[in-house]
Each structure stands twice: as structure tokens, then as C-alpha cells.
FINUZA-536796 format. One record per atom (N, C-alpha, C, O): residue in one letter; x, y, z. Coordinates in steps of 0.2 Angstrom, whole numbers, plus 5000, padded with zeros to 4 digits. Atoms other than C-alpha are relative to their C-alpha. Layout:
AXYZ
...
END
This chain:
M499450045000
M417253244518
M499849915003
M499949895008
D500350064997
D416453064520
D500749945002
D500749905007
D499350054999
D418152954518
D500450035005
D500750095004
P499449984995
P419252964535
P500650014998
P500950065001
L499349985000
L420852954528
L500150054995
L500750074994
E499949955005
E420453084514
E499950075005
E500250125005
S500049944994
S419953204530
S500550005003
S500850055001
C499149994998
C421653174537
C500350054996
C500650114997
R499349995005
R422653204522
R499750095000
R500150135000
F500249925001
F421453384522
F500350035005
F500550095004
L499949964993
L421853414539
L500550024999
L500650085000
Q499350014998
Q423553384538
Q500250064995
Q500650104997
Q499749955005
Q423753504522
Q499750085002
Q499950135000
V500149914996
V422853654533
V500450015005
V500550075006
V499850014993
V423853614547
V500950024996
V501350064999
D499449995003
D425553614535
D499950094996
D500450134997
S500149955002
S425053774526
S499950075005
S499750125003
I500149924994
I425053874544
I500950034998
I501349994996
A499549984998
A426753974545
A500349995007
A500949985008
E499950034992
E426653944566
E500249954999
E500349924994
N499950074997
N427253804574
N499249975001
N498850015003
I500550024998
I425853714576
I499849915000
I500049874996
V500250064999
V425053554583
V499349995003
V499050035007
V500550004999
V423553474585
V499849955005
V499849895003
V500350064995
V422853364601
V499349995000
V498950034999
D500550045000
D421453254604
D499750035006
D500050085009
A500149994993
A420453264619
A500449965005
A500349985011
G499849994994
G421553164629
G500850044999
G501250015002
G499249975000
G423153274625
G500549974996
G501149994996
H499550045005
H423853144611
H500050054995
H499650104994
I499849965005
I424653234597
I499849964994
I500149914994
V500350035006
V423753184580
V500150054994
V500050024989
F499649975004
F424453314569
F500550055001
F500450075007
V499449964998
V426053434569
V500150034991
V500149994987
N499849995006
N426553534553
N500850024999
N501250055002
R499149995002
R428353554545
R500250045005
R500650025009
S499549944995
S428853714556
S499949985008
S500349995012
W499850054993
W428353604572
W500349974999
W500649975005
I499550045001
I429453494566
I500750035001
I501050005005
D499449985000
D430953604562
D500150055007
D500650065009
F500049984995
F430553704577
F500249955007
F500549975012
G499750064998
G430753544586
G501049995000
G501549995004
R499450025000
R432353504580
R500650065002
R501250055003
S499849954999
S432953664583
S500350005006
S500950025007
N499750014990
N432953644603
N500149945000
N499949925006
G499550064998
G433853484602
G499649935000
G499849885004
C500650055002
C432553354596
C500349974995
C500350014990
V499650035005
V433653244585
V499649984996
V499149974998
G500250055003
G433253154572
G499150034995
G498950094995
D500749995002
D431353134564
D499649965005
D499649905005
I500150034996
I430453094578
I499249994998
I499050044995
D500650015002
D428653034576
D499550035006
D499450015011
W500349964994
W427553164585
W499349985000
W499049995005
R500650044998
R426053064581
R500049965006
R500449925006
G500050034997
G425452994596
G500250015007
G500049985012
Q499949974994
Q426253084610
Q499750035004
Q499550095003
D500449984994
D425553114625
D500250105001
D500750125004
Y499749914998
Y425753334625
Y500050035007
Y500450065010
L500149984990
L425153354644
L500449975002
L500750015006
E499550044997
E426153214648
E500750035000
E501150035005
I499449945003
I427653314641
I500050075006
I500350085010
C500049934995
C427253484650
C500049975007
C500350005011
D500050014993
D426953394665
D500749965003
D500849945009
R499350024997
R428653314665
R500550055001
R500950045005
A499549945000
A429453484662
A499750035005
A500150075008
A500149944993
A428453564677
A500349965005
A500649995009
A499650074995
A429053394688
A501050045001
A501450045006
M499349995000
M430653454683
M500250095003
M500850125002
G500049944999
G430453634688
G499850074996
G499650124998
E500349935005
E429953734672
E499350025003
E498949995006
D500649965000
D428753864672
D499650004997
D499050014998
F500450005007
F428253844656
F499549935000
F498949924998
G500750085001
G427453654657
G499650015005
G499149985005
R500650004994
R426653704675
R499450034996
R498850014996
K500749965002
K425653854665
K499749984994
K499250004993
A500250035005
A425553754649
A499449965002
A498849975002
A500850064996
A424653604658
A499650025002
A499150004998
A500349984999
A423653694665
A499650044998
A499050035000
G500549985002
G422853814655
G500049934993
G499449924991
I500350075006
I422853654640
I499449975003
I499049974999
R500450024997
R421753574651
R499450055004
R499050025007
T500549954998
T420653734656
T499750014993
T499150034992
V500549985008
V420153754637
V499849944998
V499349944994
M500150065001
M419953564635
M499449995006
M499149935005
A500650024996
A418653564649
A499450055001
A498950055006
G500349965000
G417853704643
G499850055003
G499350095002
D500049934995
D418153834657
D500350074994
D500250134995
A499949945003
A418953934644
A500050004991
A500049954988
D499950005008
D419053984626
D500550014995
D500650014989
S499450025002
S420553994625
S500750015004
S500750045010
F499449994996
F422354004631
F500650034997
F500950004992
Y499549975002
Y423754114630
Y500749995004
Y500749985011
L499350004994
L425554104637
L500850004996
L501049974991
E499349985002
E427254184634
E500549985002
E500649995008
Y499450024995
Y428854104637
Y500550014997
Y500550024991
P499250015002
P430754094634
P500249944997
P499949895000
C499950065003
C431353964624
C500850024997
C500850004991
H499449985003
H433254024619
H500549924999
H500649885003
S499650045000
S434453924610
S500650015004
S500650055009
P499449984998
P436353904614
P500250074999
P500550105003
D499749945003
D436754054603
D499650054999
D499950104997
V500849964999
V434954144603
V499750005003
V499549955006
K500549994996
K433854244613
K499449974996
K499549984990
R500450025003
R432254174608
R499250015005
R499450015011
W500750015000
W430154194613
W499749974996
W499749964990
F500850025004
F428654124610
F499350005002
F499249995008
M500749984997
M426854144611
M499649955001
M499349964995
M500450064998
M425753984615
M499450025000
M499350065004
R500749994999
R423854004610
R499549924999
R499649884995
T500350075001
T422753854613
T499250024998
T498850055002
T500849995005
T420953854602
T499749945000
T500049894997
P500350055000
P419753724605
P499550024993
P499250074991
F500550005008
F418853654587
F499849945001
F500049915006
A500350065000
A417753514583
A500249994992
A500250044989
F499850015004
F418253414567
F499849925000
F500049875003
E500550065000
E417153274560
E499449985008
E499549935010
G500250014991
G416153274578
G500450005006
G500249995011
E499750024996
E417653254586
E500350065005
E500350115002
P499949934998
P418353384600
P501050004998
P501349954997
Y499350005002
Y420253444596
Y500250085003
Y499850135004
C499749934998
C421353584602
C500650034996
C501149994998
V499349995005
V422753654589
V500550085006
V500350135008
L499449984997
L424153714599
L500450054995
L500950024992
S499449965003
S425153864590
S500550045005
S500550065011
H499549974997
H426653934594
H500450044996
H500850024992
Q499749945004
Q427254104587
Q500550045003
Q500450075008
D499449984998
D428954174587
D499850085001
D499750114996
I499949914997
I428954364597
I500550025003
I500650065008
T499449964994
T430654374600
T500350074997
T500850094999
E499649945002
E430954534589
E499450045005
E499650105007
R500249954995
R429454614601
R500349995008
R500550045011
K499650004994
K430254554616
K500650045001
K500650085006
L499649975000
L431954614611
L499850075002
L500050105007
A500349954996
A431054774611
A499850045004
A499750105005
E500449994994
E430254764626
E500750005004
E500850055008
E499150004995
E432154714634
E500250074999
E500350105005
A499449955002
A433054874626
A499550055004
A499750105006
V500449954998
V431454974632
V500050005008
V500150055011
Q500149994993
Q431354924651
Q500949995001
Q501049995007
R499449995001
R433454924649
R499950075001
R499950105006
S499849904999
S433555114646
S499550035003
S499550105003
S500249974996
S432255144658
S500350005007
S500250035012
R499550014992
R433455074672
R500550015002
R500750005008
I499249955002
I435055174665
I499950085000
I499550114997
D500049924999
D435555344670
D500250014994
D500749984992
A499949995004
A435555434655
A500850024997
A501250004993
L499349965001
L437155544657
L500749925003
L501049894999
T499650055000
T438355404666
T499849934996
T500249894998
K500150055001
K437555254658
K500149935005
K500149885002
V500150044995
V437655154673
V499449995002
V499150045001
A500650004997
A436055084682
A499750085003
A500150125006
N500349954996
N434955214689
N499649985007
N499749935009
R500150034994
R434055214705
R499449944999
R499449895002
R500650055000
R432555114700
R500549944997
R500349884999
G499550035004
G434055014691
G500249955007
G500149895008
F499750014994
F434754994708
F499649965006
F499849915009
D500350024997
D433454954717
D499749934999
D499749895003
E500250065003
E432654814706
E500649945002
E500549885003
F499450044999
F434454724708
F500049985006
F499949925008
L499750024991
L434854734726
L499349955001
L499449895003
A500450034997
A433154664729
A500049934996
A499749884999
G499850085005
G433554504716
G500449985004
G500349945008
E499650024994
E435154494725
E500049985004
E500449945006
W499950024990
W434754484743
W499849944999
W500149905001
G500450055001
G433454354737
G500449954998
G500249905001
R499650055003
R434854244727
R500449995007
R500349935010
C499550014993
C436054254743
C499649985004
C499849935007
A500550044996
A434654214754
A500049934999
A500149905004
R500050085000
R434454044747
R500649985000
R500749935004
L499450035000
L436254024745
L500349995007
L500749955008
G499749994993
G436654074763
G500750045001
G501150025006
V499549965002
V437954204757
V500050075002
V499550095002
P500249934999
P438254384762
P500050054992
P500150044986
V500149945008
V437954544749
V500450065003
V500450065010
S499549934999
S439254704751
S499550044997
S499150024992
L500349965003
L438554864749
L500650055001
L500950055006
A499449934998
A439755034746
A499450064995
A499250064989
L500149935003
L438955204745
L500450034999
L500850035003
I499449985002
I440055314736
I499850084998
I499450104994
D500449945002
D439855514738
D500650034997
D501250035000
I499349965003
I441055614726
I500250085006
I499850125007
D500049954997
D441855744738
D500250074999
D500650094995
H500349925003
H441355934738
H499949994992
H500349984987
F500450035008
F440555894722
F500050084997
F500250104992
K500449925000
K439756084723
K500550044997
K500450074992
L499449965000
L441456154724
L500250004991
L500350054988
L499650015004
L442056064709
L499550044993
L499750074988
N500649965004
N440356134699
N500150084998
N500050114993
D500049935000
D440556304704
D500550034997
D500550094993
S499549985002
S442356314700
S500149994991
S500250034987
Y499850005009
Y442456234682
Y499450004996
Y499649994990
G500550015004
G440656224676
G499649935000
G499949875001
H500450075000
H439256094675
H500149944995
H499949884995
Q499750055005
Q439956014660
Q500649965003
Q500749905002
A499250034997
A441655974670
A499749975005
A500049925007
G500250054995
G440555904682
G499549964997
G499549915002
D500350065004
D439455794670
D500649954997
D500549894995
E499550075002
E441155724664
E500349965005
E500649915004
C499550024994
C441855704681
C499449935001
C499649884998
L500650055000
L440055584684
L500449944996
L500749904998
E499950055007
E440455494667
E500649965000
E500749904999
R499450044997
R442155454672
R500049965005
R500549925005
I499950044992
I441855384689
I499549944997
I499849884997
G500650055002
G440255284681
G500349954995
G499949904995
A499750045005
A441355204668
A500549985004
A500649925003
L499650034994
L442655174682
L499849945003
L500149885005
L500350024994
L441355114693
L499649904996
L499449854998
E500350055007
E440654984677
E500649935002
E500449875003
R499650055000
R442454894678
R500049965006
R500449915007
F500250034993
F442054844696
F499649955002
F499749915006
A500350045001
A440654764693
A500049954994
A499649964989
R500150035006
R441154634683
R499649924999
R499449894994
R500450064997
R440154474691
R499350024997
R499250074995
P500650005000
P438254424688
P499650045005
P499150075005
G500349974992
G438054484707
G500350064999
G500250085005
D499749964998
D438954634705
D499650064996
D499350054990
L500549945005
L438054804699
L500550065004
L500850065010
G499849955000
G438654974698
G499550044998
G499350024993
A500649965002
A437255114698
A500250075004
A500550085010
R500149934997
R437255304701
R499150025004
R498650025002
Y500850004996
Y435955324717
Y499750065001
Y499350075005
G500349955000
G435755484715
G500650085002
G501050085007
G499449944999
G436755664713
G500649984998
G500749954993
E499250025002
E438555644715
E500049935005
E500549935008
E499850054996
E438255494724
E500049924996
E499549924993
F499850075003
F438655294716
F499949955006
F500149965011
A499950074999
A438255114722
A500449974997
A500649994992
L500050045003
L439054974719
L499949945006
L500149935012
V500350054996
V438254814726
V500649934997
V500749914992
L499550075000
L439654654728
L499449945003
L499549945009
G500150044997
G438454504730
G500549935002
G501149945001
N499650054997
N439154334737
N500750025001
N501349994999
T499149974997
T440654454745
T500050015007
T499650055011
A499849984993
A441354444761
A500250075001
A500550104996
A499749945000
A441754604769
A500650015001
A500850075003
G499150005001
G443654584769
G500050004992
G500050064990
V500150015005
V443554554752
V499850064996
V500150084992
A500449935003
A442454704747
A500250065002
A500050115000
R499749934997
R443554824758
R500650004994
R500850064992
A499349995006
A445054774745
A499850024995
A500250064992
I500249985006
I443854804730
I499950075000
I500050104996
I500049935001
I443454964734
I500650055004
I500650115002
G499549965001
G444855024740
G500550014995
G500950054994
A499549975007
A445855004723
A499450044996
A499650074991
L500449965002
L444255084718
L500150065000
L500150104995
M499749934999
M444755234728
M500450044996
M500550094993
E499349975004
E446355234722
E500250014992
E500750034989
E500249985007
E445755234704
E499750064996
E499850094990
I500249945003
I444655374706
I500650055002
I500650104999
R499549944999
R446155474713
R500550014995
R500850064994
A499450025006
A447255414699
A499750034995
A500150064992
L500349955006
L445955504687
L500450065000
L500550084994
G499749935001
G446755664692
G499550044998
G499750084994
I500449955002
I445155764690
I500150065003
I500250055008
P499849944995
P445455934697
P499450035004
P498950045000
N500549964995
N444456004712
N500650055005
N500850035010
T499349974995
T445856144718
T499650025005
T499950025011
R500549974992
R444356224730
R499949955005
R499749975010
S500150064993
S444156054739
S500750015006
S501350005006
P499650014992
P444856084758
P500449935001
P500949925005
T499650084998
T445255884756
T500549984996
T501149964998
H499450025006
H446155864740
H499950034993
H499350034990
P500149975008
P446555964724
P499849974994
P499750004989
T500250055004
T445955804716
T499349985002
T499149985007
V500650064997
V444255704716
V500249975004
V500849965004
T500150064999
T444055604727
T499449985006
T499050025008
V500850014997
V442755504737
V499949965006
V500249915006
S500150034997
S442055454752
S499549935000
S499049934996
V500450065001
V441255274755
V499849985007
V500149985011
G500250054994
G440255184768
G499849924998
G499349914995
L500050085001
L440254994766
L499849965004
L500149965009
A500450034996
A439254884774
A499849924997
A499749914991
T499950065000
T439154704775
T499549955002
T499649945008
L500550044997
L437454574778
L499949954997
L499949944991
R500350085002
R437054394778
R499350014999
R499150035004
P500650014999
P435254384772
P499749965006
P500049925008
G500550034994
G434054324785
G499350035001
G499250084998
P500649984998
P432354334791
P500150055004
P499550075005
Q499849954994
Q433054454805
Q500250074996
Q500350124999
N499749945002
N433654574792
N499750014992
N499549964990
S500350015007
S432954644774
S500750054997
S501150085000
A499549955004
A433954754759
A500050075001
A500450105000
A499949944997
A433454904767
A500350025006
A500550085008
D499650004996
D434354854781
D500850014998
D501150055002
L499350005003
L436154834770
L499950084999
L500350125000
V500049935006
V435555014761
V500050045006
V500550085006
G500049974992
G435255094780
G500950015003
G501250065004
A499250024997
A436955014787
A500550044995
A500950074998
A499449955004
A438055104773
A499850054999
A500250094998
D499749955001
D437355244771
D500050055007
D500150115008
A499949974990
A437455294792
A500949994999
A501250045000
L499449995002
L439255234787
L500450044994
L501050064994
L499749955004
L439455344773
L500150085005
L500650115004
Y500049954998
Y438855494784
Y500750005005
Y501150045004
T499350004996
T440255454797
T500750004997
T501150035000
A499650005003
A441455434783
A500250084997
A500850114998
K500149915001
K441055624777
K500150045007
K500550085007
K499849984993
K441055674796
K500650015004
K500850055008
D499450014997
D442655614800
D500550024996
D501150014997
G499249985003
G443655704786
G500049994992
G500450014987
R499750045009
R443255604769
R500549994996
R501149994998
D499450035004
D444155544756
D500449945005
D501049945006
R499750064995
R444055374767
R499449954999
R498949974997
L500750044998
L442955224769
L499949985006
L500449975010
V500150044992
V442155164785
V499649954998
V499149974994
M500550064999
M441354994786
M500049975008
M500349985014
D500250014994
D440554914799
D500649935002
D500949904998
T499550064998
T441554784810
T499649955003
T499949905005
END
């Protein structure tokens, strides 16, 4: 095509025919073409009105986002520059782009090409929300105990590690309760394993009610043991929460008549509280709670033992 204007029209038609969100940038990172899907994408992400995208410096936009702490901006700018420099044939990046009401993910693909002897890069943003939601569901199921529907040991370990780091940054304490059902073997022997499973399910459901905040988690720690993580929670507050939990477990009135402790199900609890810092770790918190649980069981069960 000898007519530059006609060439531009042709390229715009090609770009507009693509369903994905497409932007084309020149060798300096300036936008020369966008398609209708890109414009609609921008509006849905808070861009109001008909913005003239042409001439906008896409790399500068990414750099500004990176300066504000957005990981996507940093990775996108670095990847695009790598392709522009000829050091990579393409660049892919998956990123979240949630609206106020809907979770969404996209994959950005950067590919170089030449047009009328000039170098360009085409940046496509493909909606991969359906796949990411399916992956999230699989990940959640792998971290949930099939019987009680609370977090399993893997989910507990991952959550505690994340919450420990968050509370370390905030300089606030983390409390952890390890909870053991008293004489659970006698319950199984007396009433059968189905009754034992029902007991675990009911306590798991109760535990969920006490894990109300984003920094809390109820989990099945193993066998007849449960755990309750209470992020940003001081020892005194945690003691009140666990005391209320123990009372509600007693109030369930689950029979365990052969138990030497009480004719209905009770629990023993070890409660530890630590303020994360360079001198300790999440493993120290678990170890402390476990030692306190051992003391609670040794001292007669149906009791809470906490560090002082």
C-alpha cells in the first residue's frame, strides 16, 4: 500500500476485527492504534469518557503504576522493553484486574512486528477469568478438609505463614489455639465412627463462627485436633474468645458417656500468643501452643492453658 493514510486505515480495520483488547505501540512505546475492545476495557476499569489513546506513552503509564507499588506495572514495563530491545521474541504476563463487583484476570501478550518498514509491538489483553476462577476453586479444595469443610493442615500452614508476615509488618501479635477433643477414641468406640465424624463436623462448623475476620482461620490440624488462628489479637482477647468457644462446644451436648472427664464432649486447649519479630517464627508459635496443649491434657483435660 503506497498511500500512508490508506495503510493506517487498513491496520486499524485489522486491529478492530480482533476480539481481544489490543493496543499497538511504536518503538518509543507510544500508542498508535487501539481497538474497540480496548476502549471498552478502559471504560470498565474506571476510564471515563472517550479518551484519545493515540499518542499516550504506554511505558510511562506502566512506570507510573510501578512507582505506586503495582507489581503489574513493574513487570509489564520490564517485559515490553525486553521485547522492544530484541532480547525476547514475546512476553506474557497474567495479572488480576478486578472491578468493584467482579473478579477478573487477564493475560497480556507482547509481540513485535514490522509495518511499512517500521518496528511496532502489539499488546493484547485476553480475558482468562474463567480459567483463573477454576484454578482458584481447585486450590481452595486442596486446602479444605473434606469432612469438616474447614481448612486442612496445608491450608493452616499457608495461612499462618501469611498472617505471621502481615502481623510482623504491622507490629501486632498473633494468637494460636490448638484444640484437642477429650477422649475422642472413647466416643468412637462407644458410638461408632459415624458418630465420631458427626462430632468433628459440628465442632468444625462451630469453629468457623469464631473465625470472623480476614486474619482469623479455623482449621482441622489433624485427627481430632483443631486450630484457631487469631491475627492481630492480644492474649487477653484471645482467652475470652477461646473461653466462649469451649462453652459452646460443651453446649452442643454431644454424648461421650465413657469419658472420665465429662459425659458430653469437651476439649482441651493450648493458647499461645507471640508478637512476630526477628527473634521468633511461626513455628515457635505452633510449638508453644502445642506444649501448652500437652499441659492442659496432662492436668486433667477440659481446660484452657495459656502462656503467661
